[in-house]
C-alpha positions as CSV (number, residue, x, y, z in Angstrom):
1,M,0.0,0.0,0.0
2,G,1.1,3.6,-0.6
3,V,1.8,6.3,1.8
4,P,-1.5,7.3,3.4
5,D,-1.4,11.0,2.6
6,T,-0.8,10.5,-1.1
7,M,-3.4,10.3,-3.8
8,Q,-3.3,6.6,-4.8
9,L,-4.3,5.0,-8.1
10,L,-7.9,3.7,-8.2
11,Y,-8.7,1.1,-10.8
12,A,-11.1,-1.8,-11.4
13,D,-11.6,-5.2,-12.9
14,K,-14.1,-6.0,-15.7
15,Q,-16.8,-6.7,-13.1
16,G,-16.5,-3.2,-11.8
17,R,-14.8,-4.2,-8.5
18,M,-12.6,-1.3,-7.4
19,Y,-9.0,-1.6,-6.1
20,D,-6.5,0.9,-4.8
21,H,-2.8,0.6,-5.4
22,G,0.6,1.7,-4.1
23,L,1.2,3.6,-7.2
24,R,0.4,7.3,-7.1
25,A,-2.6,8.5,-9.0
26,V,-2.1,10.0,-12.4
27,G,-4.2,12.3,-14.5
28,R,-4.0,13.8,-17.9
29,T,-4.1,17.2,-19.5
30,G,-4.2,17.1,-23.3
31,E,-2.0,14.3,-24.3
32,R,0.3,14.6,-21.4
33,L,0.3,12.5,-18.2
34,V,0.7,14.3,-14.9
35,E,0.9,13.3,-11.2
36,I,-2.2,14.2,-9.3
37,M,-1.6,16.6,-6.5
38,D,-3.8,17.4,-3.4
39,E,-4.7,20.8,-4.8
40,D,-6.1,19.2,-7.9
41,M,-8.7,17.2,-6.0
42,L,-11.9,17.4,-4.0
43,E,-13.9,14.6,-2.4
44,L,-16.3,13.0,-4.8
45,P,-19.4,15.2,-4.6
46,P,-23.1,14.0,-4.3
47,G,-24.5,13.1,-7.7
48,A,-21.1,12.1,-9.1
49,S,-20.6,8.5,-10.3
50,L,-17.6,6.3,-10.9
51,T,-17.4,4.5,-14.3
52,L,-15.1,2.2,-16.2
53,L,-13.2,3.4,-19.2
54,P,-13.7,0.5,-21.6
55,G,-10.5,-0.9,-23.2
56,S,-8.3,1.4,-21.2
57,A,-5.5,0.3,-18.9
58,P,-4.8,2.5,-15.8
59,V,-1.5,4.4,-15.5
60,G,0.1,5.3,-12.1
61,M,3.4,6.7,-10.9
62,N,5.9,5.0,-8.7
63,K,8.0,6.5,-5.9
64,Q,10.8,7.3,-8.4
65,G,8.4,9.5,-10.5
66,A,8.1,7.0,-13.4
67,F,4.8,6.3,-15.1
68,K,3.7,2.7,-14.8
69,L,1.1,0.9,-16.9
70,L,-1.0,-1.5,-14.8
71,K,-2.3,-4.4,-16.8
72,Q,-3.7,-6.8,-14.3
73,V,-5.8,-6.8,-11.1
74,P,-4.7,-9.0,-8.1
75,G,-5.3,-12.6,-8.9
76,G,-5.3,-12.1,-12.6
77,G,-7.7,-10.4,-15.1
78,S,-7.4,-7.2,-17.0
79,A,-7.1,-3.9,-15.0
80,L,-9.4,-1.1,-16.3
81,A,-9.0,2.6,-15.8
82,V,-11.7,4.4,-13.7
83,G,-13.1,7.9,-14.1
84,A,-15.9,10.0,-12.6
85,L,-18.9,11.6,-14.2
86,L,-19.6,14.9,-12.6
87,P,-23.0,16.5,-11.8
88,Q,-23.9,20.0,-13.0
89,G,-22.1,22.7,-11.0
90,Y,-18.6,21.0,-11.1
91,T,-16.0,21.6,-13.8
92,R,-13.4,18.9,-14.5
93,T,-9.7,19.9,-14.2
94,L,-7.9,16.7,-15.3
95,L,-8.7,13.7,-17.5
96,P,-8.1,10.2,-16.2
97,G,-4.6,8.7,-16.7
98,Y,-4.9,5.7,-19.0
99,Q,-3.6,4.0,-22.1
100,R,-5.9,2.6,-24.7
101,Q,-5.9,-1.1,-25.4
102,I,-8.3,-1.1,-28.3
103,G,-9.1,1.3,-31.1
104,Q,-12.8,1.9,-30.5
105,A,-13.5,5.4,-29.2
106,L,-14.8,5.9,-25.6
107,P,-18.5,6.7,-25.2
108,L,-19.5,10.4,-25.3
109,L,-19.1,11.0,-21.6
110,G,-17.1,13.6,-19.7
111,F,-14.6,11.4,-17.7
112,A,-12.7,13.1,-14.9
113,A,-9.6,11.8,-13.1
114,V,-10.1,10.1,-9.7
115,A,-7.9,9.0,-6.8
116,W,-8.1,7.1,-3.5
117,R,-6.9,8.4,-0.2
118,E,-7.6,7.1,3.3
119,G,-10.8,5.4,2.4
120,R,-12.3,8.1,0.3
121,V,-12.6,8.8,-3.4
122,Y,-11.4,12.1,-4.8
123,V,-12.0,13.7,-8.2
124,A,-10.1,16.3,-10.2
125,A,-12.7,19.0,-10.3
126,V,-13.7,22.4,-8.9
127,R,-17.2,23.6,-7.9
128,T,-18.2,26.5,-10.2
129,D,-22.0,26.8,-9.6
130,D,-24.7,25.9,-7.1
131,P,-25.5,22.3,-8.1
132,D,-28.8,22.0,-6.2
133,R,-31.3,22.5,-9.0
134,W,-29.5,20.0,-11.2
135,D,-28.8,17.5,-8.4
136,P,-29.9,14.0,-9.7
137,V,-32.0,13.6,-6.5
138,H,-34.6,15.9,-8.1
139,Y,-35.0,13.8,-11.2
140,N,-36.1,10.3,-12.3
141,S,-38.5,10.1,-9.4
142,K,-41.0,7.2,-9.0
143,D,-43.9,9.5,-10.0
144,L,-42.3,10.7,-13.2
145,P,-43.9,8.1,-15.5
146,G,-47.3,9.0,-14.1
147,L,-46.7,12.7,-14.6
148,V,-45.7,12.0,-18.2
149,Q,-48.8,9.9,-18.9
150,N,-51.2,12.5,-17.3
151,R,-49.7,15.3,-19.4
152,L,-49.8,13.3,-22.6
153,A,-53.4,12.3,-22.0
154,K,-54.4,16.0,-22.0
155,A,-52.7,16.6,-25.4
156,P,-52.5,13.2,-27.1
157,Q,-51.8,14.7,-30.6
158,N,-49.0,16.9,-29.6
159,R,-45.8,15.5,-31.2
160,V,-43.5,17.8,-29.2
161,L,-44.9,16.5,-25.9
162,A,-44.4,13.0,-27.2
163,Q,-40.8,13.7,-28.1
164,L,-40.2,15.3,-24.7
165,A,-41.8,12.2,-23.0
166,H,-39.4,10.0,-24.9
167,C,-36.4,12.1,-23.9
168,A,-37.5,12.3,-20.3
169,L,-38.1,8.5,-19.8
170,E,-35.5,7.0,-22.2
171,Y,-32.6,9.5,-22.0
172,S,-33.2,10.9,-18.6
173,C,-33.0,14.4,-20.0
174,Y,-33.4,16.8,-17.2
175,T,-34.9,19.7,-19.2
176,A,-37.4,17.3,-20.7
177,Q,-38.3,16.0,-17.3
178,N,-38.8,19.6,-16.0
179,I,-41.7,20.0,-18.5
180,F,-43.5,17.2,-16.8
181,Y,-42.5,18.2,-13.3
182,G,-43.7,21.8,-14.1
183,R,-40.6,23.7,-12.9
184,W,-37.4,25.5,-13.8
185,E,-35.8,25.1,-17.3
186,G,-37.8,23.1,-19.8
187,G,-36.6,22.0,-23.2
188,L,-38.6,22.7,-26.4
189,P,-36.9,21.0,-29.4
190,M,-37.8,22.6,-32.8
191,S,-35.2,21.8,-35.5
192,P,-34.4,18.4,-37.0
193,V,-31.5,19.9,-39.1
194,C,-28.2,21.5,-38.3
195,N,-25.6,23.6,-40.1
196,A,-22.7,22.1,-38.2
197,R,-21.2,18.6,-37.8
198,C,-19.8,18.7,-34.3
199,L,-17.3,16.0,-33.3
200,G,-19.1,15.8,-29.9
201,C,-22.7,15.9,-31.2
202,I,-24.9,13.8,-28.9
203,S,-27.7,13.3,-31.4
204,L,-26.0,12.5,-34.7
205,Q,-22.6,10.8,-35.1
206,P,-21.1,8.3,-37.5
207,A,-21.2,4.9,-35.8
208,E,-17.6,4.2,-36.5
209,C,-16.6,7.3,-34.4
210,C,-18.5,7.4,-31.1
211,P,-22.2,6.4,-31.4
212,S,-24.6,9.1,-30.2
213,P,-26.4,8.4,-26.9
214,Q,-29.8,9.6,-28.3
215,S,-31.7,10.2,-31.5
216,R,-32.4,13.5,-33.2
217,L,-35.9,15.0,-33.7
218,T,-37.3,13.6,-37.0
219,F,-40.2,16.1,-37.6
220,R,-40.7,19.9,-37.8
221,P,-43.0,21.0,-34.9
222,T,-45.9,23.4,-35.7
223,C,-46.4,26.7,-34.0
224,S,-49.5,25.4,-32.1
225,E,-47.7,22.3,-30.8
226,A,-44.8,24.4,-29.5
227,M,-47.0,27.1,-28.0
228,E,-49.1,24.5,-26.1
229,V,-45.9,23.4,-24.3
230,A,-44.3,26.8,-23.9
231,V,-47.4,28.7,-22.6
232,H,-48.3,26.0,-20.1
233,H,-44.7,25.8,-18.7
234,L,-44.1,29.6,-18.5
235,C,-47.5,30.1,-16.8
236,H,-47.1,27.4,-14.2
237,A,-43.4,26.7,-13.6
238,P,-41.6,28.5,-10.8
239,E,-38.7,30.4,-12.3
240,G,-39.7,29.0,-15.6
241,I,-37.5,28.9,-18.6
242,I,-38.3,27.6,-22.1
243,S,-35.2,26.6,-24.1
244,F,-35.0,26.0,-27.8
245,G,-32.0,24.0,-28.9
246,Q,-31.9,20.9,-26.9
247,G,-29.7,17.7,-27.2
248,C,-32.3,15.9,-29.3
249,E,-32.3,18.5,-32.1
250,G,-30.1,20.3,-34.6
251,E,-29.7,24.1,-34.9
252,P,-32.9,26.0,-33.8
253,A,-32.0,29.2,-35.7
254,L,-32.7,27.2,-38.9
255,A,-36.3,27.1,-37.7
256,A,-36.4,30.8,-37.2
257,D,-39.8,31.4,-39.0
258,V,-41.7,29.1,-36.7
259,I,-39.8,29.9,-33.5
260,S,-40.3,33.6,-34.0
261,E,-44.0,32.9,-34.5
262,V,-44.0,30.8,-31.3
263,I,-42.4,33.6,-29.3
264,G,-44.8,36.2,-30.5
265,G,-47.8,33.9,-29.7
266,V,-46.5,33.1,-26.3
267,R,-45.9,36.7,-25.4
268,Q,-49.5,37.5,-26.4
269,K,-50.6,35.1,-23.7
270,T,-48.1,35.6,-20.9
271,G,-45.2,37.8,-20.0
272,R,-44.0,35.3,-17.4
273,G,-40.7,33.4,-17.5
274,T,-37.7,33.4,-19.7
275,I,-37.5,32.4,-23.4
276,N,-34.0,31.1,-24.1
277,M,-32.3,29.6,-27.2
278,N,-29.2,27.4,-27.2
279,S,-27.5,27.9,-30.5
280,N,-24.2,27.7,-32.5
281,A,-25.2,31.2,-33.7
282,G,-23.8,30.6,-37.1
283,Y,-27.0,31.5,-39.0
284,T,-27.1,35.2,-38.2
285,R,-30.3,35.9,-40.2
286,G,-32.2,33.4,-38.1
287,V,-30.7,34.6,-34.8
288,D,-31.7,38.2,-35.8
289,K,-35.3,37.2,-36.5
290,I,-35.7,35.2,-33.3
291,C,-34.2,38.0,-31.2
292,R,-36.5,40.6,-32.7
293,A,-39.5,38.4,-31.9
294,G,-38.7,38.7,-28.2
295,L,-36.0,36.2,-27.2
296,D,-34.8,36.9,-23.6
297,S,-31.5,35.0,-23.6
298,L,-29.2,33.3,-26.0
299,R,-26.6,30.7,-25.1
300,V,-23.9,30.2,-27.7
301,S,-21.9,27.0,-28.0
302,L,-18.2,27.7,-28.2
303,I,-15.1,25.5,-27.8
304,S,-12.5,28.0,-28.9
305,A,-12.2,31.6,-30.0
306,R,-9.6,30.6,-32.5
307,E,-10.7,30.0,-36.0
308,T,-8.7,26.8,-36.7
309,V,-9.8,25.0,-33.5
310,Y,-13.4,26.2,-33.9
311,Q,-13.6,24.9,-37.5
312,A,-12.0,21.6,-36.7
313,Y,-14.5,20.9,-33.9
314,Y,-17.8,22.3,-35.3
315,R,-17.1,21.6,-39.0
316,P,-19.7,24.2,-40.0
317,R,-21.4,23.8,-43.4
318,D,-21.8,27.4,-44.3
319,Y,-20.6,29.8,-41.6
320,R,-17.5,30.8,-39.8
321,L,-16.5,32.1,-36.3
322,A,-17.0,35.6,-37.5
323,D,-20.7,34.9,-38.1
324,V,-21.0,33.7,-34.6
325,A,-19.5,36.9,-33.3
326,E,-21.8,39.0,-35.5
327,S,-24.8,37.1,-34.1
328,I,-23.7,37.8,-30.5
329,R,-23.2,41.5,-31.1
330,L,-26.6,41.7,-32.9
331,A,-28.3,39.9,-30.0
332,R,-26.7,42.2,-27.4
333,S,-27.7,45.3,-29.4
334,L,-31.3,44.1,-29.1
335,G,-31.0,43.7,-25.3
336,V,-30.7,39.9,-25.3
337,Y,-28.7,38.4,-22.5
338,V,-25.9,36.3,-24.1
339,S,-24.0,33.4,-22.5
340,L,-21.2,31.3,-23.9
341,N,-21.6,27.6,-23.4
342,L,-17.9,26.9,-23.2
343,L,-17.0,23.3,-23.9
344,V,-14.1,22.6,-21.5
345,L,-11.5,19.9,-22.1
346,P,-8.3,19.9,-20.0
347,G,-5.3,20.5,-22.4
348,L,-7.4,22.1,-25.1
349,N,-8.9,25.5,-24.1
350,D,-6.8,26.1,-21.0
351,S,-3.6,27.0,-22.9
352,E,-2.2,30.5,-22.9
353,V,-3.2,31.2,-26.5
354,E,-6.7,29.9,-26.0
355,I,-7.3,31.9,-22.9
356,A,-6.1,35.1,-24.5
357,A,-8.3,34.6,-27.5
358,L,-11.3,33.8,-25.4
359,I,-10.8,36.9,-23.2
360,K,-10.6,39.1,-26.4
361,F,-13.8,37.4,-27.9
362,I,-15.8,38.0,-24.7
363,G,-14.7,41.7,-24.5
364,D,-15.2,42.4,-28.2
365,N,-18.7,40.9,-28.3
366,D,-20.0,42.2,-24.9
367,V,-20.8,38.7,-23.6
368,N,-22.7,38.6,-20.3
369,K,-21.8,35.2,-18.9
370,V,-19.7,32.1,-19.5
371,Q,-21.2,28.7,-18.7
372,L,-18.6,26.0,-18.3
373,R,-19.5,22.6,-19.8
374,N,-17.4,19.5,-19.4
375,L,-17.0,18.2,-23.0
376,N,-18.3,14.7,-23.5
377,I,-15.9,13.1,-25.9
378,D,-13.0,10.6,-26.2
379,P,-9.9,12.8,-25.7
380,D,-7.7,10.7,-28.0
381,Y,-10.3,11.1,-30.8
382,L,-10.6,14.8,-30.3
383,F,-6.9,15.5,-30.2
384,S,-6.5,13.5,-33.4
385,Q,-8.9,15.9,-35.1
386,V,-8.4,19.3,-33.4
387,P,-5.2,21.2,-33.3
388,A,-4.1,22.1,-29.8
389,D,-1.0,24.2,-29.1
390,G,0.5,26.6,-26.6
391,E,1.6,26.3,-23.1
392,I,-1.0,24.7,-20.9
393,C,-2.0,26.8,-17.9
394,G,-4.6,24.5,-16.4
395,V,-8.4,24.7,-16.0
396,D,-8.0,26.3,-12.6
397,R,-6.1,29.2,-14.3
398,L,-8.9,29.5,-17.0
399,I,-11.5,29.7,-14.3
400,R,-9.6,32.3,-12.2
401,T,-9.1,34.4,-15.3
402,L,-12.7,34.4,-16.2
403,R,-13.8,35.2,-12.6
404,N,-11.5,38.3,-12.7
405,M,-13.1,39.8,-15.8
406,P,-15.2,42.8,-14.7
407,G,-18.9,42.4,-15.2
408,L,-18.7,38.8,-16.4
409,V,-20.8,36.1,-14.7
410,L,-19.3,32.6,-14.5
411,G,-21.4,29.5,-13.8
412,N,-22.6,26.2,-15.3
413,F,-26.2,26.6,-16.4
414,S,-28.8,29.1,-17.5
415,R,-30.9,31.1,-15.0
416,P,-34.0,33.3,-15.5
417,V,-33.4,36.7,-17.0
418,T,-35.2,39.6,-15.4
């Protein structure tokens, strides 16, 4: 066994049984392995879960500072690397330390490095928002299926409600479930098409890469279908938010005609709540129309403020990063609250050049808030596709820099706009 006050390697066998080891715990930033230090870690928070990294052998560090690949568990059998999946409100600072044994990409999950010390599990993360509203304890309750069925019975022809019911029960989507719980932020999918081909898309991926965990919307909702969901939610939900642009759809701005009609119709019936759109903001004409219809907040997906990295990840069909910036400036000129949904991956957007470009982008385009989002993707696959360069400062440095920007709000999720 290792020295008690060191972070020790935590690993597992194929049956999921966990073991600790005398080797020190190792994490990863970009493609570089690093020793895990105390300051990198916090005790595994409520709502986090440990998970195996399929086909991945754990790496630890011996007392001489050399990295060691661990191939077997005690008594024989393959050793597997272990990571943690974090709840909302926590931002990952290191990836797990592992070496791939097979070529198949890891599932689209946001694995964080873990370690074992004195009988407790620790994870490489920092708390960056209040996690209560998105704590898993509030979701997937025993009464959820009944709530879904009762709501569907009142609108049996509404295809949007049927889609949300599927997402709530099959994919455990929290924003879909909130529609049936009648609270907080509720999703309203509208667009089956997209103008980007993101490497980390959770609704449409080539199977040979990393199969998507859910299916994309297959129809174009009507104004009346969407309004039925939106009006009910905003009229009854405490701190209600309706969000276009959910995980089961493409780019909502491509459905600007019907979304602008929905917003106008909703606001004729109620002034309550916040109408939000999650978007890549590449289709500026659509963003313009939706903002002018009365959108309250816009959350823009961003992995980098550098053109080469942006293009490599989003693979946009007919727009560039300059179009995204133009959409943000236009939205701000119309009084729309704009957040960046910053996709965070240790070793990618925490380098000196990335941080500098991001700070400039935020200032140039009058961004109100940055929401940190742990990027769900196989790091090996991403770094084989996306150029990453510059001296790595660490996710902690990225967070400190953003927190020190005057007037900028930092968090993990959307809140009502007043």
